[in-house]
VOGU-3710 file (C-alpha; in Angstrom, 3 decimals, decimal comma):
1> mikkknifvl> 82,816/54,469/137,090  82,225/58,103/136,154  81,655/58,614/132,469  83,785/61,071/130,502  80,761/63,292/129,976  80,226/63,493/133,721  83,906/64,261/134,293  83,640/67,120/131,815  80,574/68,443/133,606  82,354/68,300/136,974
11> llaawlagca> 85,424/70,074/135,608  83,270/72,712/133,940  81,348/73,248/137,181  84,575/73,619/139,131  85,915/76,083/136,592  82,723/78,118/136,658  82,711/78,067/140,455  86,272/79,327/140,471  85,380/82,106/138,067  82,381/83,042/140,165
21> aepdtirheg> 84,425/83,067/143,366  87,309/85,099/141,993  85,708/88,560/142,394  85,293/87,843/146,101  88,967/86,978/146,421  90,868/88,888/143,744  90,023/92,192/142,137  92,320/93,003/139,223  92,559/96,461/137,685  94,076/97,567/134,423
31> kghipaldsl> 95,414/95,496/131,577  98,429/94,043/133,366  98,230/90,761/135,242  100,905/88,360/136,478  99,017/85,166/137,472  101,889/83,748/139,539  101,613/86,691/141,917  97,962/85,870/142,573  98,936/82,357/143,594  101,495/83,631/146,108
41> ilkemeadhi> 99,018/85,963/147,785  96,162/83,447/147,785  98,375/80,838/149,437  99,035/83,177/152,358  95,363/84,052/152,633  94,299/80,413/152,622  96,749/79,764/155,473  95,182/82,731/157,307  98,516/84,483/157,479  96,977/87,635/156,035
51> pgavlqvkqg> 93,330/88,632/155,584  94,011/90,651/152,447  96,483/92,668/150,411  97,004/95,172/147,637  99,852/94,558/145,207  101,139/96,771/142,427  104,044/96,225/140,061  105,119/98,961/137,695  107,918/99,230/135,162  108,543/102,504/133,394
61> gsvlhraayg> 105,163/103,906/132,486  103,377/100,547/132,514  101,537/98,964/135,431  102,243/95,254/135,045  100,034/94,128/137,904  97,503/95,890/140,124  95,145/93,907/142,308  93,331/93,812/145,623  92,911/90,549/147,516  90,698/89,286/150,298
71> fakkygydlk> 89,462/91,494/153,078  90,278/94,852/154,612  88,738/93,670/157,865  88,127/89,981/158,468  88,226/89,610/162,268  86,715/91,494/165,168  88,373/92,326/168,470  87,574/88,855/169,827  89,398/87,358/166,802  86,168/85,795/165,606
81> plgqpqamtt> 85,513/86,012/161,847  83,106/88,774/160,926  79,791/87,738/159,462  80,260/90,293/156,713  83,991/90,922/156,286  84,954/94,085/154,436  86,294/93,464/150,944  89,684/94,922/150,073  90,034/97,401/147,210  93,009/99,156/145,638
91> ghlfdlaslt> 91,542/102,392/146,994  91,947/101,370/150,645  94,290/103,403/152,810  96,833/101,460/154,853  98,618/102,290/158,069  102,123/102,498/156,595  103,908/102,090/159,953  107,655/102,562/159,326  107,145/103,440/155,679  106,379/106,791/157,314
101> kvmattygim> 110,124/107,109/157,866  110,748/107,294/154,124  107,438/108,439/152,610  107,157/111,318/155,080  110,171/112,174/157,237  112,980/111,348/154,814  111,181/113,302/152,119  110,832/116,216/154,530  114,574/116,265/155,174  115,246/116,038/151,422
111> llldrgrlhl> 113,066/119,076/150,770  114,762/121,161/153,476  118,208/120,063/152,311  117,368/120,963/148,725  116,344/124,450/149,863  119,500/124,959/151,896  117,620/125,042/155,185  119,830/122,361/156,729  122,813/120,124/155,934  123,278/116,398/156,428
121> ddpihhylpe> 126,336/116,760/158,628  124,911/119,471/160,844  124,975/118,444/164,516  121,370/118,076/165,576  121,937/120,420/168,519  121,861/123,248/165,963  118,127/122,587/165,886  117,601/120,694/169,140  119,760/122,522/171,735  119,044/119,944/174,441
131> feegekarit> 121,366/117,559/172,586  124,440/119,779/172,894  125,961/118,050/175,915  128,461/115,199/176,010  128,537/112,498/173,344  125,121/113,600/172,046  126,732/116,767/170,692  128,317/114,599/167,981  125,009/113,335/166,590  124,306/114,655/163,093
141> irnllthtag> 121,254/114,571/160,865  123,077/111,939/158,811  123,424/109,779/161,932  119,685/109,911/162,517  118,925/109,020/158,895  121,343/106,078/158,943  120,433/104,779/162,412  123,974/105,375/163,674  123,206/107,980/166,365  123,601/105,522/169,232
151> laqwiptyyh> 120,015/106,019/170,394  117,956/103,263/171,943  115,938/101,369/169,361  112,590/101,663/171,139  111,088/102,802/174,415  107,414/103,245/175,374  107,482/107,048/175,532  103,841/107,157/176,650  104,977/105,968/180,074  106,920/109,211/180,379
161> gttpgeryrh> 104,545/111,773/178,908  101,399/112,326/176,908  102,560/115,078/174,532  105,316/115,393/171,910  107,014/117,985/174,157  107,131/115,643/177,133  108,366/112,854/174,869  111,084/115,133/173,488  112,347/116,148/176,916  112,477/112,506/177,983
171> ladqplewpv> 114,506/111,513/174,909  116,897/114,400/175,458  117,564/113,093/178,973  118,199/109,495/177,880  121,773/108,163/177,769  123,044/106,795/174,486  123,099/103,028/174,032  126,062/102,939/171,614  128,892/105,262/170,480  127,813/107,833/167,893
181> gkerhysdlg> 128,586/106,812/164,325  130,174/103,496/165,205  127,320/101,002/164,820  123,982/100,753/163,035  120,969/100,049/165,264  117,571/100,678/163,704  115,820/103,244/165,885  112,339/104,728/165,950  113,652/107,399/168,304  115,982/108,854/165,703
191> fmllgdiikr> 113,096/109,475/163,328  111,027/111,018/166,086  113,862/113,525/166,422  113,998/114,075/162,659  110,312/114,951/162,836  111,173/117,460/165,568  113,894/118,970/163,384  111,516/119,383/160,438  109,083/121,170/162,732  111,773/123,488/164,157
201> vsncsldefl> 113,245/124,373/160,747  109,989/124,765/158,823  108,004/126,299/161,676  105,191/123,935/160,709  103,967/120,646/162,099  105,272/117,611/160,255  101,924/116,804/158,670  101,247/120,418/157,612  104,713/120,794/156,086  104,462/117,600/154,064
211> heelyrplgl> 100,929/118,287/152,918  101,745/121,784/151,690  105,202/121,130/150,294  104,933/117,598/148,903  101,621/115,750/148,934  99,351/118,548/147,693  101,732/119,699/144,913  101,950/116,084/143,730  98,170/115,748/143,769  98,175/113,135/146,532
221> nrtafnplek> 94,776/113,501/148,185  94,815/110,039/149,745  97,939/110,419/151,858  97,728/111,834/155,377  98,252/111,462/159,083  95,050/110,913/161,113  92,947/110,114/158,027  89,703/109,755/159,981  89,891/113,412/160,989  89,984/114,260/157,291
231> gmkpiaatsh> 87,063/112,008/156,402  89,224/109,588/154,418  87,804/106,110/153,847  87,959/103,177/153,270  90,844/102,127/155,518  92,221/98,632/156,122  92,031/97,404/159,724  95,201/96,543/161,607  95,644/95,212/165,138  93,189/94,543/167,916
241> gnpfekqmvy> 94,480/97,086/170,395  98,243/96,998/171,003  98,894/93,446/172,256  102,407/93,268/170,801  103,586/96,463/172,469  101,942/95,468/175,717  103,933/92,249/175,712  107,070/94,240/174,900  106,503/96,128/178,144  105,185/93,377/180,397
251> drdfgyrvdv> 107,191/90,333/179,278  110,879/90,740/180,148  111,640/87,516/178,236  110,103/88,810/175,002  113,372/90,418/173,934  112,814/94,102/174,719  114,519/95,963/177,533  112,356/98,718/178,983  112,874/100,670/182,193  109,261/101,180/183,275
261> epeswdgwrt> 106,861/99,731/185,792  104,266/98,062/183,520  101,273/98,776/185,746  102,117/102,486/186,046  100,279/103,253/182,800  97,133/101,611/181,474  95,857/103,520/178,467  95,897/100,513/176,138  93,280/100,513/173,401  90,710/97,699/173,593
271> ytlqgevndg> 89,203/97,706/170,123  90,169/96,903/166,559  92,183/99,707/164,984  90,938/101,008/161,667  92,182/104,466/160,813  94,167/104,994/164,017  97,901/104,446/163,779  98,903/101,101/165,246  102,199/102,305/166,708  101,743/103,172/170,384
281> nawythggva> 104,326/105,941/170,501  102,784/107,617/167,477  99,252/107,369/168,886  99,510/107,749/172,653  102,222/110,423/172,706  102,095/112,162/169,337  98,376/112,177/168,616  98,922/110,239/165,400  101,625/112,454/163,845  105,209/111,313/164,320
291> ghaglfstvg> 108,420/111,060/162,346  108,645/107,301/162,672  105,019/106,211/162,134  101,520/107,540/161,537  101,222/108,069/157,784  98,355/106,436/155,873  98,212/106,105/152,108  97,009/104,072/149,134  98,964/102,080/146,588  98,261/104,741/143,960
301> dlqvlvdlll> 99,660/107,617/145,997  102,657/105,577/147,104  103,422/104,821/143,475  103,736/108,548/142,795  106,201/108,942/145,657  108,254/105,998/144,410  108,158/107,276/140,818  109,452/110,638/142,034  112,607/108,929/143,279  112,967/106,674/140,242
311> nrgklngkqy> 112,770/109,807/138,076  115,367/111,577/140,243  112,965/114,119/141,697  111,076/114,949/138,507  107,474/114,136/137,546  105,283/115,361/134,708  107,937/117,786/133,588  108,392/119,433/136,993  111,474/119,087/139,219  110,180/118,757/142,793
321> isagvvdrfl> 113,533/117,775/144,343  116,906/118,221/142,676  118,407/115,118/141,111  121,578/115,634/143,137  119,705/115,427/146,434  117,875/112,266/145,361  121,165/110,694/144,325  122,770/111,477/147,708  119,997/109,672/149,558  120,296/106,529/147,440
331> vkdrygnglg> 124,015/105,828/147,836  125,051/102,962/150,097  126,930/103,765/153,278  129,384/101,402/154,962  126,457/99,468/156,433  124,944/98,890/153,003  122,034/101,326/153,274  121,080/104,770/152,008  119,810/107,805/153,875  116,477/106,798/155,337
341> wamdkqiiaa> 116,044/104,118/152,704  117,271/100,549/153,191  119,488/99,127/150,466  120,579/95,965/152,248  118,903/93,285/150,147  118,187/91,094/153,159  116,344/93,875/154,954  114,060/94,590/152,003  113,739/90,943/150,828  115,213/91,632/147,412
351> agsppgtfgh> 118,059/89,144/147,212  119,352/88,925/143,654  118,416/92,504/142,802  120,825/94,738/140,875  122,935/97,466/142,508  121,030/100,575/143,502  117,886/98,747/144,611  116,239/100,379/147,607  113,161/99,893/149,748  111,616/99,817/153,194
361> tgftgtsvva> 109,135/97,820/155,246  106,456/98,655/157,804  105,456/96,679/160,898  101,792/96,543/159,906  102,699/94,500/156,810  103,624/97,125/154,219  106,650/97,241/151,932  108,186/98,955/148,918  111,048/97,825/146,684  112,371/99,927/143,795
371> vprdslsvil> 114,985/99,039/141,171  116,273/102,199/139,466  118,262/100,288/136,837  115,082/98,697/135,509  112,678/101,535/136,391  110,812/98,866/138,355  108,858/99,007/141,598  106,896/96,557/143,745  104,467/97,835/146,372  102,892/95,266/148,704
381> ltnrqnvgrq> 100,395/96,406/151,310  98,898/93,884/153,721  96,899/94,130/156,932  98,537/91,071/158,502  97,789/92,194/162,070  94,048/91,744/161,647  94,385/87,932/161,807  96,087/88,195/165,211  99,478/87,013/166,358  101,273/83,714/165,913
391> kngyyydlet> 101,861/81,364/168,838  105,284/82,921/169,445  103,651/86,312/170,042  104,814/87,806/166,747  102,783/88,694/163,694  103,301/86,536/160,624  106,698/87,134/159,017  106,218/88,319/155,428  109,856/88,086/154,374  109,448/84,834/152,426
401> lrqaifdtve> 106,384/86,167/150,606  108,118/89,450/149,785  111,140/87,656/148,357  108,939/85,269/146,351  107,017/88,203/144,901  110,237/89,974/143,979  111,692/86,829/142,375  108,511/86,334/140,358  108,535/89,927/139,160  112,214/89,759/138,223
411> qytan> 111,626/86,588/136,234  108,575/88,040/134,518  110,303/91,272/133,480  113,398/89,420/132,298  111,396/87,425/129,744
//
């Protein structure tokens, strides 16, 4: 029988061991801390669903929770654990994937709209003349923002060209998949075209326009396309090459319909990506700068961009975008979503949230949810791809975790 004194010693040792191990697993910052959120993240890490994460919760002017978890790079290209995995910090940049659609391209359209340089219901052929024929002539900027343009959801454009110009000409030649304005089908192609429109209207590249007109004025020096070219580090690792996209092309039973001969192109990357955009179309065809993917950022910079919307375009006493424009982008359409932003609670894993809640997700494992009514935001950044794919070929689905985090935050702020 173990004596009570020995039991106390064992419990004390376990407690001390846990305290000693915590800095290697969790790194909290600031005064705020919601312990239940730590448990949710640690559970996913212990199951090897994610190697690490950064999570921030803010309400009004107070950060309720800000922490980094686990590792920014845990596995090498062979999917073997690294001998010295790279610890995650809140200063790490993440490949935002489709958060680019809202944190870059949607913002770009908002700025041009606010300055009267374009209008939401302008046919896109006003800016992209190659779309003036047939049914495509009916596509508007609003259609692109709401994924109702009838465009295909995804194609491997790098099979048809190696430059944005070649990609553009190929898209202009593609038939529509659905009638314009009649159905919602989430499409990367539509946001590629929005990036083209921003370039045509502003006479600047997408990244230059956003840097000069949004990121730099806001003081965001950790948000950029092609961060390695700008000397930005540290950056969380993502996938090991592009195995998911390769299966999309090669495996006709994987659920993606593509009209290419798989062996006709073989430029696949064969190394772990860390600072290069994961998305193949953004990397192989656009050189890292595209309207649908390619932006990298940190939780701190993303918070500023979210706060700008929650404050209806105003920060630190300066109006960067008119309140009226912000309001127009955050009104639900008949499909339950805003302009660029998703407002369907199932899409953003925010079931039970109040009206007006908006957000978006990114394929690499990133997500944002904002609740204007409560001046509340939740930013979760993970590098889920670094652990590899599940047996079904997909990366781990974060929807359950995202909803659990949101539920926990809602409960915490309600008390």
